[in-house]
N, C-alpha and C positions, 0 to 999 in steps of 0.2 A: 511370809502370814501364819499365825499359830494353828493347830488341825490337833481336832480330836479325832483320834482312828479306833473305831470299833473292829475289833479283830478276832473273827471267828477263830477257838482252836480245836484241832479233833475230839470227838465224841467217843472213841475209841483206840481207833487205831489210828498211832504216831503220822502212820506215812499219809493222812488224809489234810496234814499242813501243806498250804500253798508255800512256792517259791516267794510269794509277793507277800504273803502275812510274815513269814520269817525275814525279809529285808525290812520292814516296816517295821517288826519288834528289834531289831538289830539298830534301828537309826534314829527313831524316837530317843526324846530325854529322858523320857521316865514309863513306866507302866504298870497300869493298876489292875492287882489280881482280887479277883477274889477270895483265894488260899492260896497265899506265896509258896508254898510249903507243895503243894499240888502240882502247882505253874513252875514252880521252881522245877522239878521235873522234865516236863517239857522244854523247857530255855537250856539246861544245862545236854540235851539230847540233841536242841539245834545249833550248841555252842554259841547263845545270844548274852551278851553278861550287861544286860541294860539294866540300870536300877528299878526293882520293884518298891512297888508301896501296898498295904491292904486297902483295898476298896468292895466292903461286901453289902448289904443288907441292914444290918445292924451300924452300920458306922457311915453310910454312905450320906445319911440326914446330916451329918457331921463336917465331914472332909469334904462336900460339896463346894462350896464358898472358896477352900484352901486352892482346890485345883484349878476352880477356874479363875483365882487372879494368877494363878504360875502360868496357865493357858493365854493370858493378858499379858504377862511379861515377855511371851514371844517363842516360850516353850512349844516344843509338839510330845502328846500325852498319847498313850495308848490304851484301851481298856479291853482287858481280857475274862472270860469267866473259867470256872473250872472245866466244862465242856461246852461244845456248841456257839452259838451266838450270842453275844450278849446283849442284854433287856428282854431274851426271848425267856420269860419265868427264871429270869438271872437278874443282877443288878444290870444299872445301865441306863432306865429309864429316865431317872431325875438328873441327872449328871447331862446325858443330850439335851434337857430340855433345857434346862441352865444354859447350855451352850448355844441354845437357839435364841435364846431370851437378851443373851448377851452380845449375840449375832458374830460370834465364833465356829468357823466353818465344823462341818460334824464328816464324817468318810464315815462307811461302815463296808470292811470288804466283804465280796462273798464268800462264803467258806461252809463249813460244816453245822446242820441243826438237824436235831435228832427227828422232829416230827416230819419231814419232806420224806425221806427214803420207808419212814413208816406206813406212813399216807399210801405212795406207790405201792408198795409190796401188798398193800392188804386187798387190793384188789376190787376195793369200793370205787364209786364214783368220786373224781378226784376233780372235775373241771368246776366245781363249783364246792366248798369248803370253811367250816369253823374253827378257828383255835379257839379250845378253851380251859390250854393250862392246868393246872391245879383244881379240882374241884374245892368248893369250902369245906373245911375240917368238919365244923360243928353247927355255929348258927349261918344258917343262910344258904347248907346242901341242900336242905329238902324242897325248898324255893326255889334252887338253881336248877335242879331236877325236873321241878313241873313245866318253868319255862321251858326245858330244853326236850320236851315231850312233842312239841308243836315243832320242831328244827325239821327241816325239809332238807337242809344241808349235809353234807359229811360231817361225822364231828370228830375233833382231835383231841385227847386229853393226854398230862401226864400224874403216873402214879407210881407211887412207891410200892415197894416187894410186898411191905405188911399190910397195906390199905387193899391189893389190888381184889382181895376175894371179897371184899366190903363193897369195893366198888363195882363189882360186876354184877354182886348180889341186887347194887341199885339199880343197874340197868334191867335186871331180871324184873325188876317190883315195875318200876315205870316204864323202859320200854317194850316189856315183852319179851316172854323166853325165846320168842322167833327172830327177834332182833338182830341183823351179822353185826359181828362183831372179831377185829384182828387184833391181837395182843404182838405188840414186837416188844423184845429186849434184848441186852448186851449188842445192840444196831452195832456194827463195823470189829466186833470181837470177835474171840476166837468160837467164843460157844453162843452167836447169835441163831435167832429162834423166834419166830411167828407162829403165831397160831392162829388159824381162822374159823370159822361157825358162828351157830344161832349162840349170843348171850348163853345159853344153858349151856351147848356145850363147853365151853370156851370157860364157864363158871367150875364145870366138872371138871375139865382136864387141872386147872390150876390148886383145887381143890382136892388131887390125888397125888397132885408133882406141884409144890410149893415153889414160888418164883423167886428167884434172884435175879440182882443187877437193875439195871433203869430200864424203866417201863413206857412205852409210847401206846394208846389207847385209838383204835380209829372205830367208831360206831356210826352204820348206815345210817341217812335221815328218814324223820320217818315220811312214808308214802300216801 
């Protein structure tokens, strides 16, 4: 019976690839990759020769139907993103939903996801938390921030380096300068760093030291 495999890939350190993930990628009929150039380096490193096809946020609406047909014909297909677990702020949801609707088996392998180490590293409560991903860029951002003011659980956000200062400024404005914040960047990589403190302190740190790399922000909930 055919199956769609959602396969996590390392968020930085290639050694975080699991034995099982490598085995699945070698055995499936096709690998769907967010960026075939990025994934090509990973596959080459592990001597995975399986054919790749592009599947990303700009074409997933068009390609999903044809992928479903291939699965229905008996092929096994794996989906990977550039880093981390597919469908977590990356393509994957639409295809997974289509598989469920068509009664095609889906299996997500356990593996790397950036927000988990960032949450644990933060020192903030992790018994209850909410994953917000990327905040709206323009429209809806202010509305979302007003809703999150009342959130009592620890909050997790993804952010790009060039927008970090603006986002931390929004946290100071809406949550207050004293709200505890933890910013992790370059997780699992050579220059991994976690900066903890109040929203104002962390903002000041990155104003003086412009950030680089992939960023996860963890914010304490409203007490």
